N, CA, C, O and CB atoms as a CASP TS submission, in Angstrom:
PFRMAT TS
TARGET T0000
AUTHOR 0000-0000-0000
METHOD Language model
MODEL 1
PARENT N/A
ATOM      1  N   MET     1      22.349  -8.759  38.630  1.00  0.00           N
ATOM      2  CA  MET     1      20.960  -9.110  38.667  1.00  0.00           C
ATOM      3  C   MET     1      20.139  -7.851  38.406  1.00  0.00           C
ATOM      4  O   MET     1      20.514  -6.761  38.840  1.00  0.00           O
ATOM      5  CB  MET     1      20.587  -9.762  40.017  1.00  0.00           C
ATOM      6  N   LEU     2      19.049  -7.995  37.716  1.00  0.00           N
ATOM      7  CA  LEU     2      18.156  -6.881  37.452  1.00  0.00           C
ATOM      8  C   LEU     2      16.915  -7.033  38.319  1.00  0.00           C
ATOM      9  O   LEU     2      16.376  -8.130  38.464  1.00  0.00           O
ATOM     10  CB  LEU     2      17.779  -6.807  35.950  1.00  0.00           C
ATOM     11  N   ALA     3      16.468  -5.920  38.893  1.00  0.00           N
ATOM     12  CA  ALA     3      15.290  -5.953  39.752  1.00  0.00           C
ATOM     13  C   ALA     3      14.397  -4.774  39.435  1.00  0.00           C
ATOM     14  O   ALA     3      14.881  -3.709  39.052  1.00  0.00           O
ATOM     15  CB  ALA     3      15.687  -5.946  41.238  1.00  0.00           C
ATOM     16  N   GLY     4      13.115  -4.952  39.590  1.00  0.00           N
ATOM     17  CA  GLY     4      12.149  -3.883  39.396  1.00  0.00           C
ATOM     18  C   GLY     4      11.148  -3.894  40.525  1.00  0.00           C
ATOM     19  O   GLY     4      10.974  -4.907  41.203  1.00  0.00           O
ATOM     20  N   ASN     5      10.496  -2.782  40.725  1.00  0.00           N
ATOM     21  CA  ASN     5       9.498  -2.651  41.779  1.00  0.00           C
ATOM     22  C   ASN     5       8.196  -2.182  41.163  1.00  0.00           C
ATOM     23  O   ASN     5       8.123  -1.901  39.966  1.00  0.00           O
ATOM     24  CB  ASN     5       9.971  -1.672  42.883  1.00  0.00           C
ATOM     25  N   LEU     6       7.170  -2.102  41.993  1.00  0.00           N
ATOM     26  CA  LEU     6       5.916  -1.509  41.569  1.00  0.00           C
ATOM     27  C   LEU     6       5.820  -0.118  42.174  1.00  0.00           C
ATOM     28  O   LEU     6       6.237   0.108  43.310  1.00  0.00           O
ATOM     29  CB  LEU     6       4.704  -2.389  41.985  1.00  0.00           C
ATOM     30  N   SER     7       5.267   0.809  41.407  1.00  0.00           N
ATOM     31  CA  SER     7       5.064   2.160  41.932  1.00  0.00           C
ATOM     32  C   SER     7       3.886   2.139  42.897  1.00  0.00           C
ATOM     33  O   SER     7       3.262   1.099  43.108  1.00  0.00           O
ATOM     34  CB  SER     7       4.819   3.184  40.778  1.00  0.00           C
ATOM     35  N   GLU     8       3.585   3.303  43.484  1.00  0.00           N
ATOM     36  CA  GLU     8       2.472   3.384  44.430  1.00  0.00           C
ATOM     37  C   GLU     8       1.149   3.010  43.783  1.00  0.00           C
ATOM     38  O   GLU     8       0.233   2.555  44.468  1.00  0.00           O
ATOM     39  CB  GLU     8       2.379   4.781  45.011  1.00  0.00           C
ATOM     40  N   LYS     9       1.038   3.196  42.466  1.00  0.00           N
ATOM     41  CA  LYS     9      -0.198   2.872  41.749  1.00  0.00           C
ATOM     42  C   LYS     9      -0.180   1.452  41.177  1.00  0.00           C
ATOM     43  O   LYS     9      -1.110   1.060  40.472  1.00  0.00           O
ATOM     44  CB  LYS     9      -0.425   3.875  40.625  1.00  0.00           C
ATOM     45  N   GLY    10       0.864   0.681  41.474  1.00  0.00           N
ATOM     46  CA  GLY    10       0.958  -0.691  41.005  1.00  0.00           C
ATOM     47  C   GLY    10       1.528  -0.830  39.608  1.00  0.00           C
ATOM     48  O   GLY    10       1.424  -1.892  38.995  1.00  0.00           O
ATOM     49  N   ILE    11       2.128   0.237  39.099  1.00  0.00           N
ATOM     50  CA  ILE    11       2.715   0.211  37.759  1.00  0.00           C
ATOM     51  C   ILE    11       4.174  -0.228  37.881  1.00  0.00           C
ATOM     52  O   ILE    11       4.899   0.305  38.721  1.00  0.00           O
ATOM     53  CB  ILE    11       2.603   1.615  37.059  1.00  0.00           C
ATOM     54  N   PRO    12       4.622  -1.178  37.072  1.00  0.00           N
ATOM     55  CA  PRO    12       6.021  -1.606  37.144  1.00  0.00           C
ATOM     56  C   PRO    12       6.978  -0.444  36.842  1.00  0.00           C
ATOM     57  O   PRO    12       6.747   0.348  35.929  1.00  0.00           O
ATOM     58  CB  PRO    12       6.272  -2.763  36.163  1.00  0.00           C
ATOM     59  N   THR    13       8.044  -0.365  37.623  1.00  0.00           N
ATOM     60  CA  THR    13       9.072   0.655  37.410  1.00  0.00           C
ATOM     61  C   THR    13      10.166   0.078  36.512  1.00  0.00           C
ATOM     62  O   THR    13      10.253  -1.140  36.358  1.00  0.00           O
ATOM     63  CB  THR    13       9.669   1.146  38.769  1.00  0.00           C
ATOM     64  N   PRO    14      10.999   0.933  35.921  1.00  0.00           N
ATOM     65  CA  PRO    14      12.090   0.413  35.081  1.00  0.00           C
ATOM     66  C   PRO    14      13.036  -0.480  35.884  1.00  0.00           C
ATOM     67  O   PRO    14      13.226  -0.280  37.083  1.00  0.00           O
ATOM     68  CB  PRO    14      12.878   1.574  34.450  1.00  0.00           C
ATOM     69  N   LEU    15      13.619  -1.457  35.213  1.00  0.00           N
ATOM     70  CA  LEU    15      14.572  -2.355  35.859  1.00  0.00           C
ATOM     71  C   LEU    15      15.853  -1.602  36.199  1.00  0.00           C
ATOM     72  O   LEU    15      16.283  -0.727  35.448  1.00  0.00           O
ATOM     73  CB  LEU    15      14.883  -3.566  34.955  1.00  0.00           C
ATOM     74  N   THR    16      16.445  -1.939  37.308  1.00  0.00           N
ATOM     75  CA  THR    16      17.728  -1.359  37.707  1.00  0.00           C
ATOM     76  C   THR    16      18.666  -2.482  38.102  1.00  0.00           C
ATOM     77  O   THR    16      18.232  -3.526  38.589  1.00  0.00           O
ATOM     78  CB  THR    16      17.555  -0.345  38.876  1.00  0.00           C
ATOM     79  N   ARG    17      19.946  -2.263  37.893  1.00  0.00           N
ATOM     80  CA  ARG    17      20.954  -3.252  38.277  1.00  0.00           C
ATOM     81  C   ARG    17      21.076  -3.232  39.797  1.00  0.00           C
ATOM     82  O   ARG    17      21.207  -2.170  40.406  1.00  0.00           O
ATOM     83  CB  ARG    17      22.340  -2.958  37.592  1.00  0.00           C
ATOM     84  N   THR    18      21.032  -4.404  40.396  1.00  0.00           N
ATOM     85  CA  THR    18      21.032  -4.524  41.852  1.00  0.00           C
ATOM     86  C   THR    18      22.084  -5.527  42.287  1.00  0.00           C
ATOM     87  O   THR    18      22.259  -6.573  41.661  1.00  0.00           O
ATOM     88  CB  THR    18      19.643  -4.940  42.370  1.00  0.00           C
ATOM     89  N   MET    19      22.779  -5.201  43.364  1.00  0.00           N
ATOM     90  CA  MET    19      23.773  -6.116  43.944  1.00  0.00           C
ATOM     91  C   MET    19      23.182  -6.719  45.219  1.00  0.00           C
ATOM     92  O   MET    19      22.684  -5.996  46.082  1.00  0.00           O
ATOM     93  CB  MET    19      25.133  -5.373  44.248  1.00  0.00           C
ATOM     94  N   PHE    20      23.240  -8.028  45.329  1.00  0.00           N
ATOM     95  CA  PHE    20      22.784  -8.727  46.523  1.00  0.00           C
ATOM     96  C   PHE    20      23.975  -9.389  47.182  1.00  0.00           C
ATOM     97  O   PHE    20      24.909  -9.829  46.512  1.00  0.00           O
ATOM     98  CB  PHE    20      21.690  -9.769  46.184  1.00  0.00           C
ATOM     99  N   SER    21      23.933  -9.454  48.502  1.00  0.00           N
ATOM    100  CA  SER    21      24.963 -10.200  49.221  1.00  0.00           C
ATOM    101  C   SER    21      24.292 -11.322  50.014  1.00  0.00           C
ATOM    102  O   SER    21      23.103 -11.258  50.327  1.00  0.00           O
ATOM    103  CB  SER    21      25.786  -9.259  50.167  1.00  0.00           C
ATOM    104  N   ALA    22      25.056 -12.318  50.320  1.00  0.00           N
ATOM    105  CA  ALA    22      24.529 -13.450  51.075  1.00  0.00           C
ATOM    106  C   ALA    22      24.199 -13.015  52.498  1.00  0.00           C
ATOM    107  O   ALA    22      24.857 -12.122  53.031  1.00  0.00           O
ATOM    108  CB  ALA    22      25.539 -14.620  51.086  1.00  0.00           C
ATOM    109  N   PRO    23      23.200 -13.621  53.123  1.00  0.00           N
ATOM    110  CA  PRO    23      22.856 -13.263  54.499  1.00  0.00           C
ATOM    111  C   PRO    23      24.013 -13.568  55.445  1.00  0.00           C
ATOM    112  O   PRO    23      24.781 -14.507  55.234  1.00  0.00           O
ATOM    113  CB  PRO    23      21.594 -14.013  54.951  1.00  0.00           C
ATOM    114  N   MET    24      24.118 -12.756  56.484  1.00  0.00           N
ATOM    115  CA  MET    24      25.186 -12.929  57.463  1.00  0.00           C
ATOM    116  C   MET    24      24.746 -13.845  58.613  1.00  0.00           C
ATOM    117  O   MET    24      25.520 -14.094  59.538  1.00  0.00           O
ATOM    118  CB  MET    24      25.624 -11.565  58.012  1.00  0.00           C
ATOM    119  N   SER    25      23.526 -14.338  58.556  1.00  0.00           N
ATOM    120  CA  SER    25      23.034 -15.207  59.616  1.00  0.00           C
ATOM    121  C   SER    25      22.830 -16.619  59.088  1.00  0.00           C
ATOM    122  O   SER    25      22.969 -16.884  57.894  1.00  0.00           O
ATOM    123  CB  SER    25      21.725 -14.660  60.201  1.00  0.00           C
ATOM    124  N   ARG    26      22.506 -17.499  59.987  1.00  0.00           N
ATOM    125  CA  ARG    26      22.293 -18.895  59.637  1.00  0.00           C
ATOM    126  C   ARG    26      20.798 -19.200  59.715  1.00  0.00           C
ATOM    127  O   ARG    26      20.138 -18.782  60.667  1.00  0.00           O
ATOM    128  CB  ARG    26      23.106 -19.838  60.576  1.00  0.00           C
ATOM    129  N   VAL    27      20.269 -19.897  58.763  1.00  0.00           N
ATOM    130  CA  VAL    27      18.873 -20.313  58.782  1.00  0.00           C
ATOM    131  C   VAL    27      18.882 -21.804  59.115  1.00  0.00           C
ATOM    132  O   VAL    27      19.017 -22.657  58.237  1.00  0.00           O
ATOM    133  CB  VAL    27      18.138 -20.013  57.399  1.00  0.00           C
ATOM    134  N   ASP    28      18.737 -22.089  60.399  1.00  0.00           N
ATOM    135  CA  ASP    28      18.838 -23.463  60.856  1.00  0.00           C
ATOM    136  C   ASP    28      18.185 -23.555  62.232  1.00  0.00           C
ATOM    137  O   ASP    28      17.842 -22.534  62.829  1.00  0.00           O
ATOM    138  CB  ASP    28      20.327 -23.938  60.900  1.00  0.00           C
ATOM    139  N   ILE    29      18.017 -24.738  62.719  1.00  0.00           N
ATOM    140  CA  ILE    29      17.475 -24.970  64.048  1.00  0.00           C
ATOM    141  C   ILE    29      18.570 -24.685  65.077  1.00  0.00           C
ATOM    142  O   ILE    29      19.714 -25.105  64.905  1.00  0.00           O
ATOM    143  CB  ILE    29      16.935 -26.429  64.188  1.00  0.00           C
ATOM    144  N   LEU    30      18.214 -23.968  66.149  1.00  0.00           N
ATOM    145  CA  LEU    30      19.181 -23.694  67.211  1.00  0.00           C
ATOM    146  C   LEU    30      19.461 -24.965  68.005  1.00  0.00           C
ATOM    147  O   LEU    30      18.569 -25.784  68.228  1.00  0.00           O
ATOM    148  CB  LEU    30      18.666 -22.578  68.146  1.00  0.00           C
ATOM    149  N   THR    31      20.703 -25.112  68.425  1.00  0.00           N
ATOM    150  CA  THR    31      21.062 -26.227  69.290  1.00  0.00           C
ATOM    151  C   THR    31      20.608 -25.905  70.710  1.00  0.00           C
ATOM    152  O   THR    31      20.280 -24.756  71.011  1.00  0.00           O
ATOM    153  CB  THR    31      22.597 -26.510  69.241  1.00  0.00           C
ATOM    154  N   SER    32      20.587 -26.895  71.572  1.00  0.00           N
ATOM    155  CA  SER    32      20.207 -26.680  72.975  1.00  0.00           C
ATOM    156  C   SER    32      21.141 -25.677  73.639  1.00  0.00           C
ATOM    157  O   SER    32      20.703 -24.841  74.430  1.00  0.00           O
ATOM    158  CB  SER    32      20.222 -28.010  73.752  1.00  0.00           C
ATOM    159  N   LYS    33      22.416 -25.762  73.321  1.00  0.00           N
ATOM    160  CA  LYS    33      23.398 -24.835  73.884  1.00  0.00           C
ATOM    161  C   LYS    33      23.115 -23.397  73.443  1.00  0.00           C
ATOM    162  O   LYS    33      23.213 -22.469  74.247  1.00  0.00           O
ATOM    163  CB  LYS    33      24.819 -25.246  73.466  1.00  0.00           C
ATOM    164  N   GLU    34      22.765 -23.212  72.170  1.00  0.00           N
ATOM    165  CA  GLU    34      22.465 -21.877  71.656  1.00  0.00           C
ATOM    166  C   GLU    34      21.186 -21.312  72.283  1.00  0.00           C
ATOM    167  O   GLU    34      21.118 -20.122  72.589  1.00  0.00           O
ATOM    168  CB  GLU    34      22.328 -21.917  70.130  1.00  0.00           C
ATOM    169  N   ILE    35      20.174 -22.165  72.474  1.00  0.00           N
ATOM    170  CA  ILE    35      18.936 -21.717  73.117  1.00  0.00           C
ATOM    171  C   ILE    35      19.218 -21.276  74.543  1.00  0.00           C
ATOM    172  O   ILE    35      18.730 -20.234  74.980  1.00  0.00           O
ATOM    173  CB  ILE    35      17.873 -22.836  73.103  1.00  0.00           C
ATOM    174  N   LYS    36      20.001 -22.060  75.269  1.00  0.00           N
ATOM    175  CA  LYS    36      20.342 -21.701  76.647  1.00  0.00           C
ATOM    176  C   LYS    36      21.102 -20.382  76.692  1.00  0.00           C
ATOM    177  O   LYS    36      20.853 -19.556  77.570  1.00  0.00           O
ATOM    178  CB  LYS    36      21.173 -22.811  77.303  1.00  0.00           C
ATOM    179  N   GLN    37      22.022 -20.177  75.760  1.00  0.00           N
ATOM    180  CA  GLN    37      22.794 -18.939  75.719  1.00  0.00           C
ATOM    181  C   GLN    37      21.884 -17.728  75.476  1.00  0.00           C
ATOM    182  O   GLN    37      22.058 -16.683  76.102  1.00  0.00           O
ATOM    183  CB  GLN    37      23.871 -19.022  74.627  1.00  0.00           C
ATOM    184  N   VAL    38      20.924 -17.872  74.575  1.00  0.00           N
ATOM    185  CA  VAL    38      19.996 -16.768  74.289  1.00  0.00           C
ATOM    186  C   VAL    38      19.134 -16.482  75.519  1.00  0.00           C
ATOM    187  O   VAL    38      18.963 -15.325  75.903  1.00  0.00           O
ATOM    188  CB  VAL    38      19.097 -17.104  73.063  1.00  0.00           C
ATOM    189  N   LEU    39      18.592 -17.537  76.136  1.00  0.00           N
ATOM    190  CA  LEU    39      17.727 -17.347  77.291  1.00  0.00           C
ATOM    191  C   LEU    39      18.481 -16.781  78.489  1.00  0.00           C
ATOM    192  O   LEU    39      17.919 -15.999  79.255  1.00  0.00           O
ATOM    193  CB  LEU    39      17.076 -18.655  77.668  1.00  0.00           C
ATOM    194  N   ASP    40      19.741 -17.163  78.663  1.00  0.00           N
ATOM    195  CA  ASP    40      20.539 -16.659  79.780  1.00  0.00           C
ATOM    196  C   ASP    40      20.859 -15.177  79.633  1.00  0.00           C
ATOM    197  O   ASP    40      21.061 -14.488  80.633  1.00  0.00           O
ATOM    198  CB  ASP    40      21.826 -17.452  79.898  1.00  0.00           C
ATOM    199  N   THR    41      20.907 -14.678  78.407  1.00  0.00           N
ATOM    200  CA  THR    41      21.247 -13.273  78.194  1.00  0.00           C
ATOM    201  C   THR    41      20.007 -12.410  77.943  1.00  0.00           C
ATOM    202  O   THR    41      20.137 -11.207  77.715  1.00  0.00           O
ATOM    203  CB  THR    41      22.210 -13.145  77.024  1.00  0.00           C
ATOM    204  N   PHE    42      18.818 -12.997  77.979  1.00  0.00           N
ATOM    205  CA  PHE    42      17.582 -12.261  77.731  1.00  0.00           C
ATOM    206  C   PHE    42      17.091 -11.674  79.051  1.00  0.00           C
ATOM    207  O   PHE    42      16.656 -12.413  79.935  1.00  0.00           O
ATOM    208  CB  PHE    42      16.496 -13.181  77.089  1.00  0.00           C
ATOM    209  N   ARG    43      17.156 -10.364  79.188  1.00  0.00           N
ATOM    210  CA  ARG    43      16.864  -9.704  80.461  1.00  0.00           C
ATOM    211  C   ARG    43      15.431  -9.898  80.931  1.00  0.00           C
ATOM    212  O   ARG    43      15.189  -9.958  82.136  1.00  0.00           O
ATOM    213  CB  ARG    43      17.148  -8.241  80.347  1.00  0.00           C
ATOM    214  N   LEU    44      14.484  -9.996  80.022  1.00  0.00           N
ATOM    215  CA  LEU    44      13.084 -10.144  80.431  1.00  0.00           C
ATOM    216  C   LEU    44      12.796 -11.511  81.039  1.00  0.00           C
ATOM    217  O   LEU    44      11.761 -11.696  81.680  1.00  0.00           O
ATOM    218  CB  LEU    44      12.171  -9.914  79.245  1.00  0.00           C
ATOM    219  N   MET    45      13.700 -12.474  80.845  1.00  0.00           N
ATOM    220  CA  MET    45      13.499 -13.796  81.435  1.00  0.00           C
ATOM    221  C   MET    45      13.444 -13.718  82.953  1.00  0.00           C
ATOM    222  O   MET    45      12.738 -14.506  83.583  1.00  0.00           O
ATOM    223  CB  MET    45      14.612 -14.747  81.001  1.00  0.00           C
ATOM    224  N   LEU    46      14.180 -12.776  83.555  1.00  0.00           N
ATOM    225  CA  LEU    46      14.159 -12.640  85.012  1.00  0.00           C
ATOM    226  C   LEU    46      12.760 -12.305  85.513  1.00  0.00           C
ATOM    227  O   LEU    46      12.341 -12.781  86.568  1.00  0.00           O
ATOM    228  CB  LEU    46      15.149 -11.563  85.461  1.00  0.00           C
ATOM    229  N   LYS    47      12.044 -11.490  84.758  1.00  0.00           N
ATOM    230  CA  LYS    47      10.713 -11.071  85.183  1.00  0.00           C
ATOM    231  C   LYS    47       9.625 -12.056  84.773  1.00  0.00           C
ATOM    232  O   LYS    47       8.739 -12.362  85.571  1.00  0.00           O
ATOM    233  CB  LYS    47      10.402  -9.713  84.614  1.00  0.00           C
ATOM    234  N   TYR    48       9.682 -12.554  83.548  1.00  0.00           N
ATOM    235  CA  TYR    48       8.566 -13.313  83.000  1.00  0.00           C
ATOM    236  C   TYR    48       8.746 -14.827  83.037  1.00  0.00           C
ATOM    237  O   TYR    48       7.826 -15.550  82.655  1.00  0.00           O
ATOM    238  CB  TYR    48       8.335 -12.893  81.604  1.00  0.00           C
ATOM    239  N   ASN    49       9.875 -15.326  83.473  1.00  0.00           N
ATOM    240  CA  ASN    49      10.088 -16.771  83.520  1.00  0.00           C
ATOM    241  C   ASN    49       9.817 -17.301  84.927  1.00  0.00           C
ATOM    242  O   ASN    49      10.629 -18.026  85.501  1.00  0.00           O
ATOM    243  CB  ASN    49      11.525 -17.124  83.081  1.00  0.00           C
ATOM    244  N   GLN    50       8.666 -16.927  85.463  1.00  0.00           N
ATOM    245  CA  GLN    50       8.274 -17.393  86.789  1.00  0.00           C
ATOM    246  C   GLN    50       6.892 -18.028  86.708  1.00  0.00           C
ATOM    247  O   GLN    50       5.996 -17.493  86.055  1.00  0.00           O
ATOM    248  CB  GLN    50       8.285 -16.228  87.816  1.00  0.00           C
ATOM    249  N   ASP    51       6.720 -19.171  87.371  1.00  0.00           N
ATOM    250  CA  ASP    51       5.425 -19.825  87.394  1.00  0.00           C
ATOM    251  C   ASP    51       4.503 -19.073  88.336  1.00  0.00           C
ATOM    252  O   ASP    51       4.911 -18.660  89.422  1.00  0.00           O
ATOM    253  CB  ASP    51       5.556 -21.301  87.815  1.00  0.00           C
ATOM    254  N   LEU    52       3.255 -18.897  87.914  1.00  0.00           N
ATOM    255  CA  LEU    52       2.262 -18.238  88.740  1.00  0.00           C
ATOM    256  C   LEU    52       1.146 -19.220  89.069  1.00  0.00           C
ATOM    257  O   LEU    52       0.697 -19.981  88.213  1.00  0.00           O
ATOM    258  CB  LEU    52       1.703 -16.985  88.035  1.00  0.00           C
ATOM    259  N   ASP    53       0.707 -19.189  90.321  1.00  0.00           N
ATOM    260  CA  ASP    53      -0.439 -19.994  90.722  1.00  0.00           C
ATOM    261  C   ASP    53      -1.658 -19.088  90.666  1.00  0.00           C
ATOM    262  O   ASP    53      -1.941 -18.370  91.625  1.00  0.00           O
ATOM    263  CB  ASP    53      -0.245 -20.618  92.156  1.00  0.00           C
ATOM    264  N   ARG    54      -2.372 -19.113  89.570  1.00  0.00           N
ATOM    265  CA  ARG    54      -3.502 -18.216  89.372  1.00  0.00           C
ATOM    266  C   ARG    54      -4.726 -18.627  90.185  1.00  0.00           C
ATOM    267  O   ARG    54      -5.651 -17.828  90.331  1.00  0.00           O
ATOM    268  CB  ARG    54      -3.858 -18.161  87.911  1.00  0.00           C
ATOM    269  N   ASP    55      -4.760 -19.855  90.722  1.00  0.00           N
ATOM    270  CA  ASP    55      -5.907 -20.313  91.496  1.00  0.00           C
ATOM    271  C   ASP    55      -5.857 -19.841  92.940  1.00  0.00           C
ATOM    272  O   ASP    55      -6.884 -19.824  93.619  1.00  0.00           O
ATOM    273  CB  ASP    55      -5.987 -21.816  91.457  1.00  0.00           C
ATOM    274  N   SER    56      -4.675 -19.457  93.421  1.00  0.00           N
ATOM    275  CA  SER    56      -4.589 -19.009  94.816  1.00  0.00           C
ATOM    276  C   SER    56      -4.988 -17.538  94.924  1.00  0.00           C
ATOM    277  O   SER    56      -5.062 -16.828  93.921  1.00  0.00           O
ATOM    278  CB  SER    56      -3.157 -19.220  95.372  1.00  0.00           C
ATOM    279  N   THR    57      -5.242 -17.100  96.139  1.00  0.00           N
ATOM    280  CA  THR    57      -5.664 -15.707  96.349  1.00  0.00           C
ATOM    281  C   THR    57      -4.515 -14.784  96.524  1.00  0.00           C
ATOM    282  O   THR    57      -4.711 -13.582  96.710  1.00  0.00           O
ATOM    283  CB  THR    57      -6.554 -15.598  97.534  1.00  0.00           C
TER
END
């Protein structure tokens, strides 16, 4: 595949041969099990996953 970029002044640069590889991740909706796994391993959930009663003193 041939790819080119723009220079800092917006001028097209010469084309260069470029190799691309397929992404190593999945582009899809997470399952409930996957969401639970992410949330269970997310350290900030311990601090920020608490309900607050802002109306009380």
